N, C-alpha and C positions, 0 to 999 in steps of 0.2 A: 312791974309792968303796968301801965296804964290799961284801962278796958279797951280803949280803941286800938291800941297796939296789939293787945291780946286777941281782938277779933281780926285784925288784919292778918296777924301770925295764923291763926286758925284757918282763915280763908285761903291763904296761901298755901299751907299744907294740904288742903283739901281739894286742890284744883287739878291733881293728876298730872299727866305728862305736859312737860314745857315744850317749847319750839325745839325741832330737830331738823336742821336743813338737809334738803337733799344732797347727797354727795356730788362732787364736781363731776364725776364721770356719768352721772345720771342728770346733769343739770339741764332743765327743760329750755333754758334760753340759747343754748349753744347753736342751734341751727335755725331759730326762728320759727318753727313750726309746731311748736308746743307750748303750753302754758302750765304754770305751777299753781297748785291748789293745797288748801288744807279744810278739814271739815271742823266746825265749831257745833258743839252741842250743850245741852243744859238739862238739869233736873232739878225743878223747884222743889222737890220733897225734901232734898237735903236741908232746907231751911228748918225743918223740924229737928233735925239732928244737930245742927249748929247752935239752935236756940236751946236745946236741952244742955249742950256742952258749955256754952257761954253763960247762959242764964241759970244754970243750976236748977232747972225745972224737969219735971216729968210729964209728958204730954200723952193723955190717955187715947187708948185704941179708937175710940169713937170720934176723935179728931183727926188721927194719922190714917184711919182705915187699913192700918197694917200693911201700907204699900210703900213705905219709905225706902228708896232705892230699888224699886221694883217696877217702876213704870215704863221702863224700856224694855221690858220682858216680851219675848216674842216678835221684836222688831229688828230688821236688817236693812241697811242702806247698801244699795250696788251701783255702780255707775258702769254701764255697758256699751260697747260698740263692736259689733260683729262677734267674733269669738273671744274678744277681751272683755273681762268683768273684774272690776275693782271692788273688794269688800274689805280691803286692809291697806294699810300704808306702813312700810317699814316693820312688817310683822305684828303691828298692833291694830286694834279695831279702829274703824273710821269714826265711830260715835261711842257715846256712853253705852255699857252694857249692863245687863242685870244678872245678879244683883250689882249694883253701883257702888263702887268704892272710890271713884274718881272725884267726888264731891260735886259742888254745884255746877261747875263746867269742864269741859274737856275739850282738848285740841287735838286733832290727829296730827302725825307726821306730814311733812309735805310729798304730794305724788304729783306726776306729769300726766297731762292728757294731750294728745295730739290734736291739732285743729279737727274740727269736723262735727258732726251729730253724735250726741251721746244720749242714751236712755238713762234717767235718772229714777230709780225705783226705790220704794220704802216698802218691804216686805212686812206684812202684819198678820200675826196670829191672833185673831180676835178671842180665841178659846183660852188663852193664857195672859193676854194683856188686860190689866185691871182697869184701863182708861176708857175702853171701847167694848161695847156689848156685841153679841154674836150678829146682830142685825147692822153692825157698823155705826150705830148711834152712840155718841158719847155717854159714859156712866155720869150718873148724878154729881159725883165728886168733881168732876172735870170744871165745872163752873163755881165751885165753892171758894170762898174768901176766907181770910183769916178774922175770926171773931173771939177765940177763945181768950178769955181774959188774962191770963198769965203770959200768953203769946203777945198780946197788944203791949203789955208792959215791957217785954224784952224787946220787941221790935222797936218801940219808941225810945226806950232808956238807952239800949246798947246798939241797935242797927241806925239810930237817928232817923227813923221812919215816921210817919204822921198817923194819928187815929182820928177818923172822922166819923161820927155817929156809930161807934163801936166796931168800925171795920178799919183794919191796917191798911194804909195806903203807901205806895212807893212813888217813884218820880213820874211813873207812867200810868198811874191808876191804881186801883186796889190790887193788894198782893194776892195772887193765884198761886196756892202751893202744890197745886196738882198738874200744873203745864209743865210741858216740856217743848223745846225747840231744836232746830238744827239748820245749818246753812253751810253750803260750799262755797268758799270765799278764795279769791285770788290770794296769792302768797304774800303779796305786797301789803295785805290788811293784816298780817299776823301780829305786827307790833302793835297796832291800834286794838286788835282783839285781846293781846295781853294786858294792855292798859285798861280796858274796859272791866277786867276782873277786879278791880279795886275801886271801881266808880260807885255811885250812890246805889246803883242796882246790883251791885256785886257780880256783874257780868252777864246776869240773866236776861237782860233787854238787848244785848247786843245783836242777835240776829235780826230782830224786827224793827229796831228802832237805831241804837248807836248814834254816830254823829249825824245831826241834822235829821234823825228819824228816818233817814233812806237807805240803811245797810241792805235791808232786803232787795232794793233795787240794783245793788251792786253784786249780789250773789248769783253764781251759776244756777243754784237752785236753792229752795229752802222750804221748810214745812214744819209740822208738829208730828202727828202720827200718820201724815200722809204728805204727799208734795203739794204745794200750794201752786195753782196756775189760774191765769186769768183767761176767761172765756169770752172771746171777742163778739160772739153771737148772742150770748145772754147778758153780756155786760157785767158779769159778776166773777167774783174770785171763788173758785172751787177747790175742793180737795180730791186728789186724784192719786191712784196707786202709782202711775208712773208717768213721766213726761219727757219729751225730747228737748233737749237743750243744746246749744251751739256754742263751741270753743273756737276762737276767742270770745269771751263774753261781750256781747254788745252793750254799748252805754245806753242805760234806761233812766238814769237819773232826772231827766227833765220830765219824765211822767208825773212826778210829784209836784211839779210847778203848775201845770194846767189839768192835772187830775183826769188825763186821758191815759189810760193804762195799756197803750199800745202804740206802735210807730217809732219812727228814727228818733235819735237824738244826736245833736241838737235838730230842733225842728226846722225843716226847710221853710224859706218864706212862703207864706200863704198856706202852710199845712194845717189840715183841720178845717178849713174854710168849706162849707157846704156839707160838711160830715165826712171828708175824706181828705187825703193828703195829696190827690191828684190834682 
């Protein structure tokens, strides 16, 4: 087996659960007042485990900080409307859990959300999560990149990545081994998500980039250790514990065209002139 075939096989075996359609009797589309979703989540620390397995190297504790497979510790995603709270789908978790045995990426089973407003919340226990300090500041490892020489060699020779000035780069910038991400996507994007697991980022960039770098604008909600939300008043993206989102998911893809992160898509004629759409 070639190195590339071996890597592809190892990555595929590490992906965890595959797609499981909602059963016909639970199909969201039969009455036109529901939408079907799945959650896609990632764990970049699994790059260390795969590099050791494929590259035959041993990575010291000072590089991994002992958190491989543990960055989701103390985190729980919930989607709530009134007395209905969704924390799993098909009896399985919505996201990667800790300790993580699902691999680099994980896709939940499909689930239905009736039309209306839903509160998306990422519960975070800062006393057990290694990425966030008790004051909700990120731990120093959060911003670390890959500079360990044996990892650079494995990344360049086996993963097809690039080394620039002693730092490992992927298709969208420096490889950040301690990041994680999650997004709640329409079920129609499941096939695209499956395909992303074998792209040049091994699926780790699907939530925030993906096709045309706008996947995050197609999600019901997304984030890392918190929900990412745009604050119109401050004109800044912020991390919040919870955020109210609407089903069906409104089209937001035009935001990337004019870099105005609010308002309707497509833009009505004259929208934005004079600072408003009126």
